C-alpha positions in Angstrom: 0.0 0.0 0.0 1.6 3.2 -1.1 1.9 6.4 1.0 1.0 9.9 -0.3 3.8 11.7 -2.1 6.4 13.3 0.1 5.1 11.5 3.3 7.4 9.4 5.5 6.7 8.0 8.9 8.5 9.5 11.9 11.6 7.5 12.7 10.2 6.2 16.1 7.1 4.9 14.3 8.6 3.9 11.0 9.2 0.2 11.9 5.7 -0.1 13.1 4.3 1.1 9.8 6.6 -1.0 7.7 6.3 -4.6 9.1 5.6 -6.8 12.1 2.6 -7.4 14.4 2.4 -3.7 15.3 2.0 -2.8 11.6 -0.8 -5.3 11.3 -2.5 -3.7 14.3 -2.2 -0.2 12.8 -3.8 -1.4 9.5 -6.6 -3.2 11.4 -7.6 -0.7 14.0 -8.7 2.7 12.6 -8.5 4.3 16.1 -4.7 4.2 15.7 -4.6 5.9 12.4 -3.0 9.3 12.2 -4.1 11.9 9.6 -1.9 10.5 6.9 -3.1 6.9 7.4 -6.7 8.2 7.3 -6.1 10.0 4.1 -4.8 6.8 2.6 -8.1 5.1 3.5 -10.1 7.9 2.0 -8.1 7.5 -1.2 -8.9 3.8 -1.2 -12.6 4.7 -0.8 -12.4 6.9 -3.9 -12.1 10.2 -2.0 -8.6 11.0 -3.0 -9.3 14.5 -4.3 -6.3 16.7 -3.4 -8.4 19.5 -2.1 -10.4 17.2 0.3 -7.2 15.6 1.6 -5.6 19.0 2.1 -8.5 20.1 4.3 -8.3 16.8 6.3 -4.6 17.4 6.8 -5.0 21.0 7.8 -7.7 20.1 10.3 -5.6 17.2 11.7 -8.5 14.8 11.5 -7.5 11.3 12.8 -9.2 7.9 12.8 -10.2 8.1 16.4 -11.7 11.6 15.9 -13.9 10.2 13.1 -15.0 7.3 15.2 -16.0 9.6 18.0 -19.5 9.9 16.7 -20.9 12.9 18.6 -17.9 15.0 17.4 -17.8 13.5 14.0 -20.7 15.6 12.6 -18.8 18.8 13.6 -15.6 17.6 11.9 -17.5 16.6 8.7 -19.3 19.9 8.6 -16.0 21.7 9.0 -13.9 19.9 6.4 -16.4 18.5 3.9 -18.6 20.2 1.4 -22.3 19.1 1.3 -21.7 16.9 -1.8 -18.8 15.1 -0.1 -20.5 14.4 3.2 -22.4 11.2 2.3 -19.3 9.6 0.8 -17.3 10.5 3.9 -20.1 9.1 6.2 -20.0 5.9 4.2 -16.3 5.7 4.7 -16.8 6.4 8.4 -19.2 3.5 8.6 -16.6 1.3 7.1 -14.1 2.5 9.7 -16.6 1.8 12.5 -17.3 -1.7 11.2 -13.6 -2.5 11.2 -13.4 -1.6 14.8 -16.5 -3.6 15.7 -15.0 -6.6 13.9 -12.0 -6.4 16.3 -14.2 -6.3 19.4 -15.3 -9.5 21.1 -18.9 -10.3 22.0 -19.6 -12.0 25.4 -22.9 -13.6 26.2 -23.5 -12.6 29.8 -26.4 -14.1 31.7 -27.2 -10.7 33.3 -26.5 -8.1 30.6 -27.0 -10.3 27.5 -24.6 -10.0 24.5 -22.1 -7.3 25.3 -19.2 -6.0 23.3 -15.8 -5.7 24.9 -13.1 -3.4 23.6 -10.0 -5.2 22.2 -7.7 -3.6 24.9 -10.0 -5.0 27.6 -9.9 -8.4 25.9 -6.1 -8.2 26.1 -6.3 -7.5 29.8 -8.8 -10.3 30.4 -6.5 -12.8 28.6 -3.8 -12.5 31.3 -3.0 -14.8 34.2 -3.7 -12.0 36.7 -7.2 -11.5 35.4 -7.9 -15.2 34.8 -7.1 -15.8 38.4 -10.6 -14.3 39.2 -12.2 -17.4 37.7 -11.1 -19.2 40.9 -12.4 -16.8 43.5 -16.1 -17.1 44.5 -18.0 -13.8 44.4 -19.9 -14.6 47.6 -17.3 -16.7 49.5 -18.8 -19.0 52.1 -22.4 -18.1 51.0 -22.0 -20.7 48.2 -22.1 -23.4 50.9 -25.6 -22.3 51.8 -27.0 -21.1 48.4 -26.2 -23.8 45.8 -26.7 -21.5 42.9 -24.2 -18.9 44.1 -21.3 -20.4 42.3 -20.4 -17.3 40.3 -16.9 -15.8 40.5 -15.2 -12.4 40.5 -14.3 -13.0 36.9 -17.8 -12.5 35.4 -18.6 -9.8 37.9 -15.6 -7.8 36.8 -16.5 -8.1 33.2 -20.0 -6.9 34.0 -18.7 -3.8 35.9 -16.4 -2.9 33.0 -19.3 -3.1 30.6 -21.7 -1.0 32.8 -18.9 1.6 33.4 -18.7 2.0 29.6 -22.5 2.2 29.3 -22.7 5.0 31.9 -19.9 7.1 30.6 -21.1 6.8 27.0 -24.6 7.9 28.1 -23.2 11.0 29.7 -21.0 11.7 26.6 -23.9 11.4 24.2 -26.4 13.3 26.3 -23.9 16.1 27.3 -21.2 16.6 24.6 -20.2 19.8 26.4 -18.6 17.7 29.1 -15.7 17.0 26.7 -15.6 13.3 27.5 -13.0 11.7 25.2 -12.4 8.2 24.0 -9.4 8.1 26.4 -11.8 8.9 29.3 -14.2 6.1 28.2 -11.5 3.5 27.9 -9.9 4.4 31.2 -13.2 4.1 33.0 -13.9 0.8 31.4 -10.5 -0.6 32.4 -11.0 0.6 36.0 -14.4 -1.2 36.1 -12.8 -4.3 34.7 -9.9 -4.3 37.1 -11.5 -3.0 40.3 -11.6 -6.4 42.0 -8.2 -7.8 41.0 -7.0 -7.7 44.6 -9.5 -10.0 46.2 -8.1 -13.0 48.0 -9.6 -16.5 48.6 -13.3 -16.4 49.3 -13.5 -12.7 48.5 -14.5 -10.6 51.6 -13.7 -13.5 54.0 -10.0 -12.9 53.2 -9.8 -9.1 53.9 -12.7 -9.0 56.4 -11.9 -12.0 58.6 -8.6 -13.7 57.9 -6.2 -10.8 57.5 -7.5 -8.8 60.6 -7.1 -11.9 62.7 -3.8 -13.0 61.3 -2.2 -9.6 61.0 -4.1 -7.3 63.3 -1.7 -4.4 62.9 -1.9 -4.3 59.1 -4.2 -1.7 57.6 -5.0 -3.6 54.4 -7.9 -3.7 52.0 -8.5 -5.5 48.8 -8.6 -2.2 46.8 -4.9 -1.6 47.7 -4.0 -5.1 46.2 -6.2 -4.3 43.2 -4.0 -1.3 42.3 -0.8 -3.3 42.8 -2.2 -6.3 40.8 -3.2 -3.9 38.0 0.3 -2.5 37.8 1.8 -6.0 37.8 -0.7 -7.1 35.1 0.3 -4.3 32.8 4.1 -4.6 33.4 4.4 -8.4 33.3 2.3 -8.8 30.1 4.0 -5.9 28.3 0.8 -4.0 27.7 2.2 -0.5 27.9 2.8 -0.3 24.2 -0.7 -1.7 23.5 -2.2 1.0 25.7 -0.3 3.6 23.8 -1.5 2.2 20.6 -5.0 3.0 21.7 -4.0 6.6 22.4 -3.7 6.3 26.2 -1.2 8.6 27.8 0.6 6.0 29.9 1.7 8.0 32.9 -1.4 10.1 33.2 -4.0 7.4 32.4 -2.4 4.8 34.6 -2.8 7.2 37.5 -6.4 7.9 36.5 -7.3 4.2 36.4 -5.6 3.4 39.7 -7.3 6.4 41.4 -10.7 5.1 40.3 -10.0 1.8 41.9 -8.3 2.8 45.1 -8.9 6.5 45.6 -6.3 9.3 45.6 -2.8 8.0 45.4 -1.3 10.7 47.7 -3.8 13.1 49.2 -1.0 14.9 51.2 1.3 15.5 48.2 0.4 19.2 47.9 -1.9 21.9 49.2 -4.1 21.5 46.1 -7.7 21.0 47.3 -8.3 18.6 44.4 -6.8 15.3 45.6 -6.8 13.5 42.2 -4.0 13.7 39.6 -5.4 11.6 36.8 -8.1 14.0 35.7 -8.7 17.7 36.6 -11.6 18.9 38.8 -13.7 19.6 35.7 -13.9 15.9 35.1 -14.3 14.9 38.7 -17.6 13.2 37.9 -15.7 10.4 36.2 -14.5 9.2 39.6 -18.1 8.5 40.7 -18.8 5.8 38.1 -16.8 2.7 39.3 -16.5 3.3 43.0 -18.6 6.3 44.2 -17.1 7.6 47.5 -19.7 10.3 47.8 -22.9 8.4 48.0 -22.3 4.8 47.0 -24.3 4.9 43.7 -22.0 3.2 41.3 -21.9 0.5 38.6 -20.2 -2.0 40.9 -23.4 -2.2 43.0 -25.6 -2.3 39.9 -23.8 -5.4 38.6 -23.6 -7.3 41.8 -27.2 -6.6 42.8 -28.4 -8.1 39.5 -25.8 -10.9 39.4 -26.1 -12.0 43.0 -29.9 -11.9 43.0 -29.9 -14.0 39.9 -27.7 -16.7 41.3 -29.1 -16.6 44.8 -32.7 -16.9 43.6 -33.7 -13.6 45.3 -35.9 -11.0 43.5 -34.0 -7.8 42.4 -36.3 -4.8 42.6 -33.7 -2.3 41.3 -33.5 -1.5 37.6 -30.2 0.2 36.7 -31.3 0.6 33.0 -33.9 3.1 34.1 -31.4 5.1 36.2 -29.0 5.2 33.3 -31.6 7.3 31.4 -32.3 9.6 34.3 -28.9 10.9 35.3 -26.8 13.8 34.1 -23.8 15.8 35.2 -24.7 19.1 36.9 -22.5 21.7 38.6 -22.9 22.2 42.4 -20.7 24.0 44.8 -18.2 24.7 42.0 -17.9 21.0 41.1 -19.4 18.8 38.4 -21.2 15.8 39.9 -23.5 13.0 38.6 -27.1 13.9 39.6 -30.4 12.1 39.4 -33.9 13.1 38.4 -36.0 14.1 41.5 -38.6 11.5 40.7 -36.0 8.7 41.2 -35.5 9.5 44.9 -37.8 6.6 46.1 -36.1 4.2 43.7 -32.7 5.0 45.2 -34.1 4.1 48.6 -35.2 0.8 47.0 -31.6 0.4 45.7 -30.0 0.8 49.1 -32.7 -1.4 50.7 -31.8 -4.1 48.2 -28.3 -3.9 49.4 -29.4 -4.3 53.0 -31.7 -7.1 52.1 -28.9 -9.0 50.4 -26.8 -8.6 53.4 -29.5 -9.8 55.8 -30.7 -12.8 53.7 -27.4 -13.9 52.0 -24.1 -12.2 52.7 -24.5 -12.3 56.4 -26.4 -15.6 56.6 -25.8 -17.2 60.0 -24.7 -20.5 58.4 -22.6 -19.0 55.7 -20.9 -16.8 58.3 -20.0 -19.7 60.6 -18.6 -21.6 57.6 -16.4 -18.6 56.7 -15.3 -18.5 60.4 -14.3 -22.2 60.2 -12.4 -21.7 56.9 -10.7 -18.7 58.4 -9.6 -20.9 61.4 -8.3 -23.6 59.0 -6.3 -21.0 57.1 -4.9 -19.6 60.3 -3.7 -23.0 61.4 -2.2 -23.7 58.0 -0.6 -20.2 57.6 2.9 -20.8 58.9 3.2 -24.1 57.1 1.8 -23.1 53.7 4.4 -21.7 51.3 3.8 -19.9 48.0 6.7 -19.0 45.7 6.8 -15.4 44.6 9.2 -13.3 42.5 12.9 -14.2 42.8 12.0 -17.6 44.3 11.1 -16.0 47.7 8.5 -18.0 49.7 5.4 -16.4 51.2 2.7 -17.5 53.6 -1.1 -17.2 53.0 -1.1 -14.0 55.2 1.9 -12.4 53.4 1.3 -13.4 49.8 -0.3 -10.0 49.0 3.2 -8.4 49.5 4.3 -9.9 46.2 1.9 -9.9 43.2 3.5 -13.0 41.6 2.8 -15.0 44.8 -0.6 -13.4 45.2 -1.6 -14.4 41.6 -1.3 -18.1 42.8 -3.5 -17.6 45.9 -7.2 -18.4 45.1 -10.0 -20.5 46.5 -8.1 -23.6 45.3 -6.1 -23.5 48.6 -9.2 -24.9 50.3 -9.1 -28.1 48.3 -5.3 -28.3 48.5 -5.4 -28.2 52.3 -8.4 -30.6 52.4 -6.6 -33.2 50.3 -3.1 -32.7 51.8 -1.3 -35.4 53.7 1.2 -33.2 55.6 1.1 -33.8 59.3 1.6 -30.0 60.0 -1.8 -29.4 58.3 -3.7 -32.0 60.3 -5.6 -29.4 62.4 -6.5 -27.3 59.4 -7.5 -30.3 57.4 -9.8 -31.6 60.2 -11.7 -28.3 60.3 -12.3 -28.4 56.6 -13.5 -32.0 56.9 -16.0 -30.9 59.5 -17.4 -28.5 56.9 -17.6 -31.3 54.4 -19.5 -33.4 56.9 -21.6 -30.4 57.9 -20.4 -30.7 61.5 -20.6 -26.9 61.9 -20.3 -24.9 65.1 -23.7 -24.6 66.7 -25.6 -21.4 66.5 -26.6 -20.2 70.0 -28.5 -17.0 69.1 -28.6 -13.5 67.8 -29.0 -10.2 69.6 -28.4 -6.5 69.2 -27.0 -3.8 71.5 -29.8 -1.7 73.1 -27.7 1.5 73.1 -24.1 1.9 71.9 -22.3 -0.4 69.6 -19.9 -3.0 70.8 -16.4 -3.6 69.5 -15.0 -6.8 68.1 -12.7 -8.2 70.8 -12.0 -11.2 73.0 -13.5 -9.5 76.0 -16.9 -10.5 74.7 -16.0 -14.2 74.9 -14.6 -13.8 78.4 -17.7 -12.0 79.6 -19.8 -14.8 78.1 -18.0 -17.4 80.0 -18.7 -15.4 83.2 -22.4 -15.1 82.5 -23.5 -18.2 84.3 -27.3 -18.0 85.0 -28.1 -16.8 88.5 -31.3 -18.7 88.7 -31.3 -22.5 88.3 -27.7 -22.6 86.9 -26.8 -25.5 84.6 -24.3 -28.1 85.9 -22.0 -27.5 82.9 -19.3 -24.8 82.9 -18.8 -22.9 79.6 -15.3 -21.9 78.7 -14.3 -18.9 76.6 -12.6 -21.1 74.0 -15.9 -22.9 73.4 -17.5 -19.7 72.2 -17.3 -17.6 69.1 -18.8 -14.1 69.1 -19.4 -12.7 65.6 -20.1 -8.9 65.5 -21.7 -7.8 62.2 -22.3 -4.2 61.1 -25.0 -3.8 58.5 -25.9 -0.5 56.9 -26.9 1.3 53.7 -23.3 1.7 52.7 -22.3 4.8 54.7 -22.4 3.5 58.3 -25.1 5.5 60.2 -25.6 8.1 57.5 -28.4 8.2 55.0 -26.6 8.0 51.6 -29.5 9.7 49.8 -28.6 12.9 51.8 -25.4 12.9 49.7 -27.2 12.7 46.4 -27.9 15.7 44.2 -31.1 15.8 42.2 -32.3 17.9 39.3 -35.9 18.7 38.1 -37.4 18.4 34.7 -36.7 21.5 32.6 -34.3 22.9 35.2 -31.3 20.5 35.0 -28.9 23.3 35.7 -30.3 23.7 39.2 -29.5 20.9 41.8 -31.4 20.2 44.9 -31.3 17.8 47.9 -34.3 15.6 48.9 -34.7 14.4 52.5 -36.7 11.3 53.5 -39.8 13.3 54.6 -40.1 14.7 51.1 -40.3 11.1 49.7 -42.3 9.1 52.1 -43.2 8.9 55.8 -42.5 5.1 56.0 -38.9 5.2 55.0 -36.2 4.0 57.5 -35.1 6.5 60.1 -31.9 4.7 61.0 -29.4 3.4 58.4 -27.2 1.0 60.4 -27.5 -1.7 62.9 -25.2 -4.1 64.7 -25.9 -7.7 65.0 -24.2 -10.0 67.5 -24.2 -13.7 66.8 -22.8 -16.4 69.1 -21.7 -19.9 68.2 -20.5 -22.9 70.2 -17.6 -25.0 69.1 -18.4 -27.8 71.5 -20.7 -30.3 69.9 -21.8 -32.0 73.2 -25.6 -31.6 73.6 -25.3 -30.8 77.3 -22.7 -28.1 76.7 -24.9 -26.7 73.9 -28.0 -26.5 76.1 -26.1 -24.9 78.9 -24.5 -22.4 76.5 -28.0 -21.4 75.3 -28.9 -20.4 78.9 -25.5 -18.6 79.3 -26.5 -16.7 76.2 -29.7 -15.4 77.7 -28.0 -14.4 80.9 -25.2 -12.7 78.9 -27.8 -10.6 77.0 -29.4 -9.5 80.3 -26.0 -8.6 81.8 -24.9 -6.5 78.7 -28.3 -4.8 78.0 -28.7 -6.6 74.7 -32.0 -7.3 73.0 -34.0 -10.4 73.9 -33.1 -13.6 72.0 -36.0 -14.7 69.8 -36.1 -18.1 71.6 -35.4 -16.7 75.0 -38.8 -17.6 76.5 -38.4 -21.2 75.3 -34.8 -22.0 76.3 -34.7 -20.0 79.5 -38.2 -19.1 80.7 -36.9 -18.7 84.3 -34.4 -16.0 83.2 -36.3 -13.7 80.8 -38.7 -12.3 83.5 -35.6 -10.9 85.2 -35.4 -8.1 82.7 -38.4 -5.7 82.8 -38.1 -4.4 79.2 -38.2 -7.9 77.8 -41.7 -8.5 79.2 -43.7 -6.0 77.4 -46.7 -7.8 76.0 -49.6 -7.0 73.7 -53.1 -6.9 75.2 -54.0 -10.3 73.8 -50.9 -12.1 75.2 -50.6 -14.1 78.4 -54.4 -14.3 79.0 -55.9 -17.1 80.8 -58.5 -19.2 78.9 -61.2 -18.2 81.5 -60.5 -14.5 81.0 -60.5 -14.8 77.2 -63.8 -16.7 77.4 -65.4 -14.1 79.6 -64.3 -11.3 77.3 -65.7 -13.2 74.3 -69.1 -13.8 76.0 -69.2 -10.1 76.9 -68.5 -9.2 73.4 -71.2 -11.5 72.1 -73.8 -9.8 74.2 
């Protein structure tokens, strides 16, 4: 294929245009075409008139600019005469079709057939991303809900897809925002890679195992996601591929990592804008993948739909409607994503769906105790289990996240490897996992809540439980602290005790430039007034029936001593204890009546 007369590729790019895989990529992907390469294509389409090509060169039109559909009309109007426009549009459609041919189509059970950008496909086809196939999305919940077998892999692809849907909606609806193809691609990559740092059994690893094994370590999976993303790009030599798609490596890598893990260095300067990847004018882009302001983001949209589908729970939230009713507005000198005022009640439903999923599935009492037992098995195996990392250095389960090469090898598979091991050092860990297989789980004693202030997660709760021997008709069996597990669970709407809707900005029909806030009284009088609660669950390790029955009575006395709410079965397991607490004996008018009294009232009523 010849080049226009007098044109020669720049030295740094010449080899890429002349031969090799990069040259093939340039010919196949019109987004990579510079002005000269685009002019070559126009000539092939029969649009090689010197005057037209001159105008294209003077305007600096590139392949990516032509494929940027909202801006394309302006470019065509500026450089093409009316008689030339239809021919250029036909040529544009040809360019667009070439790009579509390079994309891959995934058939997702939640979102249907979705197109994935070729750069995202390159990221997906790496060992670091493929690792997510072997990490259960819901951890120990799969042991309770047989359908919840989905993994972080498909969730991550779904979030990348939805991130692209949202940012394109904003771009098409509001071209004045200046959203570029670079912005779209970076947001999609952040959505795709936001969960790369999850450990075995997802939140069990960073929520239970690491805090118990390394209590002084302030670590979260988002931190590992950023490191794993860096490792993925570097170890698979994807820097050049990213540049081929017009990403500015240093700036856009920072932008992607900030979307995943937040500001990289908030104390780096006195600048009130903490982000470095994009300026304040594009701050709304940081609200798409992981919204730190109010929690409304595409990560939740995907896992609501995906988890409900696999759990067999009805999902009452429709993200497709919300996509059509959001826009970027300016408030307090900052551009933020806002929602139509009529969607306020639907947003309450969204956060209620989150709370419902936690109550019914994520914090299921059996699923939680299984995760507790898996955590104990991992703790006992930790110092004996070795994972080879970079340079041949060996890591434990609790230190593997310090080296991404070692962490890439750490997945849910470790459960089966311990279960089927023969090492004598792993005997204790293996026995715990065998108990899970045989369903010999720790016994659930009961559930309660603090009446006033929250309690902290510490060993003092177990010690106080062991001292709570009933004062009336005490059982003969003594309960020891090591027999007891106290699991403190915090459930909320995503912002602890705050109402996340208070952080949402709304706009009204016809006045989208003016933002408002909407409080719960303006929506409905039957909305929740509190947005967090603490649940305390107690389990007994000892399987002896006598110990279990005694521990049930200890539990009732423990709730009395600590001013906790009344256990649901308190009147059954310890009817001699529950009357001791006055607030536990509030009854309705129709309760605790004698048959004679009820009969007399009925006769009186009949008269």
